[in-house]
C-alpha positions in Angstrom: 37.5 -15.1 -19.0 37.1 -17.9 -17.9 34.0 -18.8 -15.3 35.1 -20.1 -11.8 35.6 -24.1 -12.2 32.6 -25.5 -9.4 30.1 -22.8 -9.9 30.4 -18.4 -8.4 32.9 -17.3 -7.0 30.7 -15.6 -3.9 27.2 -14.2 -3.7 25.9 -12.1 -1.2 22.6 -10.5 -0.5 22.7 -6.8 1.2 20.0 -6.2 3.3 19.0 -2.2 4.6 18.8 -2.6 8.5 16.5 1.2 8.6 15.6 1.9 12.2 20.0 0.7 13.0 22.0 2.7 10.5 23.5 -0.3 9.3 23.6 -3.3 6.3 23.9 -6.4 6.7 25.9 -9.5 3.9 24.3 -12.3 4.5 25.8 -15.1 2.5 23.2 -17.0 -0.3 24.4 -20.4 -0.1 24.4 -20.3 3.5 21.6 -17.7 4.7 24.0 -16.7 7.1 24.8 -13.0 7.9 28.3 -13.2 7.5 29.6 -8.5 8.5 28.0 -5.6 9.4 27.6 -1.5 8.6 27.0 1.7 9.7 25.2 3.6 6.6 26.7 6.5 7.3 29.2 8.3 9.5 26.2 9.4 12.2 26.7 5.8 13.2 22.3 5.4 13.7 19.0 5.5 12.7 19.1 8.8 11.8 21.2 8.3 8.7 17.8 5.6 7.7 19.5 3.6 5.3 16.6 1.7 2.7 17.8 0.8 -1.5 20.4 -1.1 -2.4 22.3 -2.1 -5.0 25.3 -4.5 -6.6 27.7 -4.2 -9.2 27.1 -6.0 -12.3 30.2 -8.1 -10.7 28.8 -8.6 -7.5 32.1 -6.9 -5.5 30.4 -3.6 -4.1 27.5 -2.5 -2.8 25.4 1.8 -2.8 23.4 1.9 0.0 21.2 5.6 -0.1 20.6 7.1 3.8 17.7 9.1 3.4 17.4 10.8 6.2 20.5 12.4 6.1 20.3 12.9 2.0 23.8 10.6 1.4 24.9 7.1 -0.6 27.6 4.5 0.4 29.2 1.8 -1.6 31.0 -0.8 0.3 33.2 -4.1 -1.1 32.2 -7.2 -0.8 35.7 -8.8 0.0 38.8 -7.7 1.5 40.0 -7.4 -1.7 38.7 -4.4 -3.0 38.3 -3.0 0.8 41.7 -0.3 1.8 44.3 -0.5 4.9 42.9 3.0 5.3 45.8 3.1 8.5 48.8 1.3 6.4 49.0 -2.0 9.2 48.9 -4.4 6.7 45.5 -6.0 7.9 42.1 -5.2 6.7 40.0 -3.7 9.3 35.8 -5.1 9.1 32.9 -6.2 10.6 32.8 -10.3 10.7 30.1 -10.8 12.3 26.5 -9.3 12.7 27.1 -8.3 16.2 30.1 -6.5 14.9 30.0 -3.3 14.1 33.3 -1.1 13.4 32.6 2.9 14.2 32.3 4.5 10.0 35.5 5.9 10.2 37.9 2.8 11.2 36.2 0.1 8.5 38.0 -0.1 6.2 35.2 -2.1 3.5 33.0 1.3 3.5 34.8 2.9 0.3 33.3 6.8 0.2 29.8 8.8 1.6 28.7 11.1 -0.9 26.3 13.8 0.5 23.6 14.0 -2.2 20.7 16.9 -0.4 19.5 18.2 2.5 18.4 16.1 5.4 14.9 15.1 4.8 12.9 12.1 4.4 10.8 12.6 1.9 13.5 14.0 -0.8 16.3 11.8 0.6 17.8 9.8 -1.5 15.6 6.3 -3.3 15.7 5.8 -6.1 19.8 3.4 -6.3 21.3 1.5 -9.3 24.3 1.2 -10.6 25.0 1.2 -14.2 26.1 -1.2 -16.8 30.4 -0.5 -16.9 32.2 -1.3 -20.0 34.2 -5.0 -19.9 37.6 -5.3 -20.6 38.4 -8.3 -22.4 42.4 -8.4 -21.3 42.1 -7.9 -17.6 38.2 -9.9 -17.4 37.2 -6.6 -15.3 34.4 -3.8 -16.0 35.5 -0.5 -16.3 33.7 3.5 -15.7 31.2 2.0 -13.5 29.0 4.5 -12.4 26.7 4.6 -10.1 22.8 6.6 -10.5 20.7 7.7 -7.4 17.9 9.6 -7.3 16.9 13.0 -4.5 14.4 16.0 -4.5 15.9 19.6 -4.2 12.5 21.4 -4.3 9.2 19.3 -3.2 8.7 19.3 -6.9 11.5 18.7 -8.8 13.6 16.0 -8.6 16.8 15.3 -9.8 19.2 11.8 -10.9 23.1 12.1 -10.3 25.9 10.2 -11.7 28.5 8.8 -9.8 32.0 7.9 -10.1 31.5 4.6 -8.8 35.1 4.7 -7.4 35.4 7.9 -5.9 32.1 9.2 -5.5 32.2 12.1 -7.1 28.7 13.1 -8.3 29.7 13.3 -12.6 26.9 14.6 -13.8 23.4 15.7 -12.2 19.7 15.5 -14.4 16.9 17.6 -13.3 13.5 16.1 -13.9 11.5 19.8 -13.6 7.9 18.7 -12.2 8.3 15.3 -11.0 4.8 13.5 -10.6 4.7 12.5 -6.8 2.5 12.1 -3.4 3.4 13.9 -0.8 6.7 15.0 -1.4 8.7 11.4 -2.3 11.9 11.1 -4.1 12.1 8.8 -6.9 11.4 5.5 -5.6 12.5 3.5 -7.3 15.6 2.7 -10.7 17.1 0.6 -12.9 19.0 -0.1 -15.8 17.8 -1.9 -18.7 20.0 -3.8 -21.7 20.9 -0.5 -23.3 22.5 1.2 -20.7 18.9 3.4 -19.8 18.3 4.5 -16.4 14.9 4.0 -15.3 13.1 5.3 -12.1 9.6 5.5 -10.8 7.4 7.9 -8.7 5.8 7.1 -6.5 1.8 9.0 -7.3 -1.6 9.8 -6.3 -3.9 8.6 -8.8 
């Protein structure tokens, strides 16, 4: 598991374009936007993508879509994309002006519906967990994604998803969530012990 000689293999920054309903992938070495993807099948600003999180190895990104209540996973490298139409070629965005239709973009891996369509209630707090590292394969395994949203005007949930399938594995209830104007859990992070932390917007 030696590091790549000469520096990192790749380094990307991901930005949500809320009004367009998309996310941009930017090369941090050149500051060039390499690709742009719709974040949800609605293919418009109606999705209202916001929070993003990048996997520990940098190979994947998830983005939460506040207004449609979903979360989407995108692969950073073509080697991790899926040839959905089995034509032997990965169909994917090659620059910021080329947004492929959601169903045709083969670097979009999955989208999971979490809650009803509600801007305040929709998912915001979003983070990858800490995966397990396999020394034999030099790869991370058992990777999870955590995301927070409201289920009632006062009760929140944090859901844990299987990063590879998008399947919801666990829902953790947070009753009497401290909030302002019914905003869902606002931010999330993972600590070195693998604990998930979330924050609220409060009126104090």
